[in-house]
VMD Tcl script that draws the C-alpha trace (Angstrom):
set ca {
  {-0.02 -0.08 -0.07}
  {2.71 2.31 0.98}
  {4.35 1.85 -2.64}
  {1.14 2.60 -4.32}
  {0.65 5.75 -2.28}
  {4.21 6.78 -2.82}
  {3.91 6.04 -6.74}
  {0.59 8.08 -7.07}
  {2.20 10.91 -5.09}
  {5.09 11.03 -7.56}
  {2.81 10.70 -10.60}
  {0.86 13.88 -9.15}
  {4.04 15.73 -8.57}
  {5.13 14.87 -12.30}
  {1.63 16.26 -13.33}
  {2.37 19.46 -11.43}
  {5.72 19.84 -13.02}
  {5.04 18.91 -16.67}
  {1.20 19.55 -17.07}
  {0.71 16.16 -18.75}
  {1.87 12.42 -18.17}
  {1.68 9.37 -20.60}
  {0.88 5.85 -19.61}
  {3.76 4.42 -21.35}
  {6.21 6.82 -19.93}
  {4.88 5.91 -16.39}
  {5.08 2.21 -16.89}
  {8.70 2.42 -17.90}
  {9.54 4.68 -14.96}
  {7.88 2.65 -12.26}
  {8.14 -0.84 -13.55}
  {4.38 -1.64 -13.31}
  {1.65 -2.50 -15.85}
  {-0.41 -0.20 -17.72}
  {-3.46 -1.47 -15.95}
  {-1.84 -0.37 -12.63}
  {-1.01 3.11 -14.02}
  {-4.37 3.61 -15.30}
  {-5.80 2.83 -11.99}
  {-3.34 5.34 -10.38}
  {-4.42 8.03 -12.79}
  {-8.18 7.19 -12.13}
  {-7.68 7.81 -8.50}
  {-5.99 11.11 -9.21}
  {-8.88 12.06 -11.45}
  {-11.32 11.14 -8.53}
  {-9.48 13.78 -6.37}
  {-10.50 16.49 -9.22}
  {-6.77 17.01 -9.87}
  {-6.44 15.61 -13.29}
  {-8.50 14.46 -16.26}
  {-7.71 11.30 -18.29}
  {-6.71 11.63 -21.83}
  {-6.17 9.11 -24.49}
  {-2.93 7.49 -23.35}
  {-2.29 9.56 -20.37}
  {-3.70 12.44 -18.26}
  {-3.63 16.28 -17.81}
  {-3.54 18.45 -14.84}
  {-6.67 20.33 -14.30}
  {-6.41 21.66 -10.78}
  {-3.25 22.57 -8.78}
  {-3.00 21.45 -5.11}
  {-3.19 24.55 -2.91}
  {0.10 26.20 -1.98}
  {1.46 25.77 1.33}
  {1.80 28.70 3.63}
  {4.20 28.68 6.66}
  {3.18 28.78 10.23}
  {3.22 32.54 10.74}
  {0.99 32.94 7.65}
  {-1.60 30.53 8.90}
  {-1.63 31.94 12.27}
  {-3.14 35.05 10.85}
  {-5.78 33.41 8.84}
  {-9.26 32.98 10.26}
  {-7.98 33.61 13.67}
  {-11.17 34.10 15.39}
  {-12.71 31.05 13.89}
  {-9.72 28.94 14.95}
  {-9.94 30.27 18.45}
  {-13.68 29.14 18.83}
  {-12.65 25.70 17.32}
  {-9.71 25.51 19.82}
  {-12.01 26.51 22.75}
  {-14.58 23.88 21.66}
  {-11.97 21.29 21.40}
  {-10.71 21.75 24.94}
  {-14.10 20.82 26.18}
  {-13.30 17.25 24.65}
  {-10.40 16.98 27.08}
  {-10.86 15.50 30.55}
  {-8.79 14.82 33.65}
  {-6.49 11.79 33.32}
  {-6.47 11.66 29.52}
  {-3.65 11.18 27.38}
  {-3.93 13.06 24.09}
  {-1.84 13.89 20.90}
  {-2.14 17.50 19.48}
  {-0.72 17.56 15.95}
  {1.30 20.65 14.78}
  {-0.73 23.35 12.97}
  {-2.17 26.78 13.59}
  {-5.70 25.55 14.36}
  {-4.51 23.00 16.81}
  {-2.43 25.52 18.48}
  {-5.40 27.15 19.65}
  {-6.51 24.09 21.45}
  {-3.17 24.32 23.36}
  {-4.09 27.88 24.40}
  {-7.40 26.72 25.97}
  {-5.79 23.87 27.97}
  {-4.33 26.09 30.62}
  {-7.06 25.56 33.12}
  {-6.96 21.70 32.73}
  {-5.60 19.29 35.29}
  {-3.94 15.74 34.92}
  {-3.62 15.83 31.10}
  {-0.64 14.40 29.24}
  {-0.09 15.87 25.83}
  {2.23 14.44 23.10}
  {2.83 16.87 20.33}
  {5.13 17.25 17.28}
  {4.84 21.03 17.26}
  {7.34 23.18 18.89}
  {5.14 26.21 19.19}
  {2.46 23.78 20.93}
  {4.93 22.39 23.46}
  {5.99 26.06 24.23}
  {2.59 27.17 24.72}
  {1.84 24.45 27.22}
  {5.27 24.79 28.98}
  {3.44 27.10 31.43}
  {0.24 25.05 31.77}
  {0.76 23.59 35.41}
  {-1.78 20.82 34.98}
  {-0.44 19.53 31.67}
  {2.41 17.12 31.18}
  {4.03 17.60 27.85}
  {5.86 14.91 25.65}
  {7.77 15.95 22.34}
  {8.09 13.42 19.57}
  {11.67 14.45 18.79}
  {12.70 14.23 15.22}
  {13.89 16.57 12.53}
  {12.51 20.01 12.76}
  {10.57 21.26 9.63}
  {10.98 25.07 9.99}
  {8.13 26.05 7.82}
  {5.80 24.48 10.06}
  {7.68 24.28 13.35}
  {6.93 20.55 13.29}
  {9.08 17.65 14.17}
  {9.03 14.59 11.73}
  {10.96 11.79 10.50}
  {11.82 8.11 11.54}
  {12.57 9.54 15.06}
  {9.39 11.05 15.59}
  {7.41 8.10 14.03}
  {9.25 5.55 16.35}
  {8.42 7.81 19.42}
  {4.84 6.97 19.12}
  {5.09 3.13 19.14}
  {5.31 2.61 22.97}
  {2.26 4.75 23.73}
  {-1.59 4.66 23.51}
  {-3.57 7.66 23.53}
  {-7.28 8.37 24.30}
  {-7.75 11.16 21.40}
  {-5.70 12.53 18.71}
  {-6.52 16.25 17.75}
  {-5.42 16.36 14.10}
  {-4.93 19.55 12.02}
  {-5.08 19.06 7.99}
  {-4.49 21.18 4.92}
  {-7.37 19.53 2.94}
  {-10.38 17.41 3.59}
  {-12.21 15.97 0.63}
  {-15.29 13.65 0.85}
  {-13.67 11.27 -1.55}
  {-9.95 11.47 -1.08}
  {-10.02 11.90 2.86}
  {-7.63 13.88 4.95}
  {-4.43 15.41 3.16}
  {-1.46 17.56 3.96}
  {1.34 19.25 1.97}
  {4.31 17.48 3.32}
  {5.21 13.76 2.89}
  {7.05 13.47 6.26}
  {4.17 15.11 8.10}
  {1.66 12.65 6.32}
  {3.60 9.68 7.60}
  {3.80 10.96 11.05}
  {0.04 11.95 11.18}
  {-0.72 8.28 9.87}
  {1.29 6.90 12.87}
  {-0.63 9.04 15.17}
  {-3.96 7.90 13.79}
  {-2.92 4.23 14.40}
  {-1.97 5.21 18.11}
  {-5.30 6.86 19.25}
  {-8.47 5.25 20.00}
  {-10.48 8.58 18.89}
  {-9.55 10.95 16.01}
  {-10.79 14.32 16.03}
  {-10.10 16.76 13.15}
  {-9.77 20.58 13.80}
  {-10.31 22.56 10.73}
  {-11.97 25.82 9.54}
  {-14.51 25.42 6.68}
  {-11.96 26.85 4.29}
  {-10.06 23.38 4.16}
  {-13.23 21.59 2.77}
  {-12.98 20.42 -0.76}
  {-9.29 20.94 -0.88}
  {-6.80 18.04 -1.86}
  {-3.23 18.67 -0.88}
  {-0.49 16.33 -2.15}
  {-0.17 13.74 0.64}
  {-3.01 11.71 2.02}
  {-2.97 11.28 5.91}
  {-6.00 9.10 6.24}
  {-9.40 8.03 5.01}
  {-12.43 9.63 6.28}
  {-13.89 6.36 7.74}
  {-10.92 6.47 10.23}
  {-12.00 9.61 11.93}
  {-14.60 10.00 14.62}
  {-15.41 13.67 14.82}
  {-14.79 17.07 13.06}
  {-14.83 20.34 14.90}
  {-15.39 23.24 12.51}
  {-17.03 26.67 12.12}
  {-20.41 27.55 10.95}
  {-19.12 28.18 7.29}
  {-19.33 24.49 6.54}
  {-21.69 23.97 3.59}
  {-24.79 21.63 3.96}
  {-23.53 19.10 1.36}
  {-20.33 18.61 3.11}
  {-21.87 18.32 6.55}
  {-24.34 15.85 5.28}
  {-21.57 13.82 3.44}
  {-19.65 13.61 6.61}
  {-22.47 12.56 8.67}
  {-23.46 9.85 6.30}
  {-20.11 8.45 7.06}
  {-20.87 8.15 10.66}
  {-18.78 11.19 11.52}
  {-19.87 13.56 14.44}
  {-19.78 17.22 13.12}
  {-19.39 19.75 15.87}
  {-20.02 23.39 15.22}
  {-17.70 25.66 17.18}
  {-20.04 28.99 17.25}
  {-17.88 32.28 17.54}
  {-18.68 34.28 20.55}
  {-20.94 37.24 20.29}
  {-19.14 40.49 19.16}
}
mol new
graphics top color blue
foreach p $ca { graphics top sphere $p radius 0.5 }
foreach p [lrange $ca 0 end-1] q [lrange $ca 1 end] { graphics top cylinder $p $q radius 0.2 }
display resetview
């Protein structure tokens, strides 16, 4: 499965760089059958990123560009604060949780300062720093290679650090959420670590503002049937909300405070 995912990500990267790809060239490049390549292109087409042509495929929609953590912090701040406040209500004394790196998950960390007897593992340097002065919160860092653009730790060391733990809840940030393709992010290393986080937690809660719905970034984290709840803002459209609920996902709306 990892080989399939990696190959499809490489094909999408070629589409982004070249605009088009040919089945015959991809068969030679990856050493797989034409049927396999056509299946790969079909999956990329389902994402809405490419359209199939005779003998290949053409890029029709670019994945969104990544912004650094400082740019993200300034976007939709009031909505993110409401989401973080609502997420903090999901955390109870005695629980062990993971908080993924990100600007929306950062707001959850800010609202944990009044909690007691909570253990947080995170791969976000800014999140660990935020919780350093929270007296009732114990903080574990994954370790690993620092990705400066997102202030996140990743890599084999970060992934290995999760193997000896079991968590009650993972609070996961995403760059894209698509009803067909699932949860995505810009960076391959972050996607791998997020996938490990999903495996180690009993409950998966996605924190995202509504601007991320319908987006597909380059690297998939997880399928939608692997998550339990989404906390978002009132901007979620009816079709997305219904589609999520039909898959058994609890949709929690974080209402912003009155002006």
